N, C-alpha and C positions, 0 to 999 in steps of 0.2 A: 246512357248503357247499361242498358238490363243487362242485369246477372242471371245465371241461371243454378240456381241451388242445390237446385237439382243432379249438371254434371258433377259441380265443386262436393256433391253429401258423394256423390259416385266414386269420385276419384279418389278420397278421403280413407272409401270407407275398403277397396278393396287396395293400402297401400297398407293398412289396417290389419287385412288379413292377411296379405302374402307379410310384410311382418311376423306377423302371431301375437304383437299385442299388446288382445285383452285376453290369452290364456297363461294359465296356470304353469311354468315348471316347478316342479319342485325339485329344492335342493337343500345342497348342508348351505349353503347363508345364506345370513343374520336376517329373518324376513321381519316387517312392519304389515304390519294393518290398520289403513285408515280409512276412517270412516268419517260421513258428515251426516248434518237428518237429511234428510231424506225433501225431497221439494214434497208439495197438499199440490196436486193436481185436482183437485178443487174450484183454481178461480182463478187469474194470467198470470203468468212468472209476469212477473221484475228485476230490474239491478238488481236484487239485495242480494235476488235466488242469484241473480250470475256470478256478485262478490264470491258470495259465501261458495261454492260450487270449485269456483280460483281459488281463490286459496287452495279447500285441503287438495287439487288435482295440482299446480304445484308443487305443493308440503314431497308428495308420492312419489310425482315424478320427477322431482330434486333427490328423496332415497333408490330412484335405478339409480337413478344417476352414476349413485355414493356404492350400488352392488348391492344392494337389498332388494332381495324376490319380495316384493306388495303386494300385498290384494288391493286393493281398492274399486268395494261393489261400486253401483248407483245401480238407482230403480224408481222407484214412487213410493209413496207408505200414503194409506187411507186409512179412518179407522172415523169413528160416530165421526165424533163429534165433525171437523167438514162435508160431511157424506152427508150429516143433516144437512148445515149451511147450504152443500149444493144443493142437497134435493127443495128448501126454502128460498133461493136464492132467482132458483128456477121457477120454483108457485106463482113468485112474485116478478114473475117476466122481467127482471133485472138486465138491463138489455148486455151491460157487455161481460158477460154470461153465455148467454143467447150468439151475443155477435161468436166467439170467439166458438160456438160450440161448432156449427149453421161455417159459419167460415173461412174457419182456420179447418178445425176438426172435419168438415162437409156432414155430419151425421144428419142424416135425415126427420125430420120434419114430427115424421110421424115416430120415431123414438124421442126424440127433447120432450116429448108430452110423453111421453114414461118415468120420465127421469124424479119427477117429482115425488117419488116409492125410493124414497133411496138403496134399497138391496138393487134399484135397474143401475141405478149412475155409476152401485156400481161393480155392475156386471161391466158396462161401460168399461171406466177408468184398469179393470182388469185386463 
């Protein structure tokens, strides 16, 4: 059985757009702000990331079900040390990071070569 991930993603994105799940609607309800340490995109994500973000997501959904107006932003975080680490891993030819760039993110080889300069992989991640 082949799973069509693009079809599943499209279905749910459309449902979320229709229901406006990700739009803030300021009102007089009590408010909650849920945040979590954003992932660094300088290495492959792992099960620990899934656990961390699932817990915060469940927490936010619980408060929404309780009638709170909840803001739960999500994004990526990158700063000096992780960006430098990624550049060094690329320069060292680390297979795992290079395979991800090539096969998961489909980054052209000529662009990957420039990521040994930290500022270049900041551009990639933004």
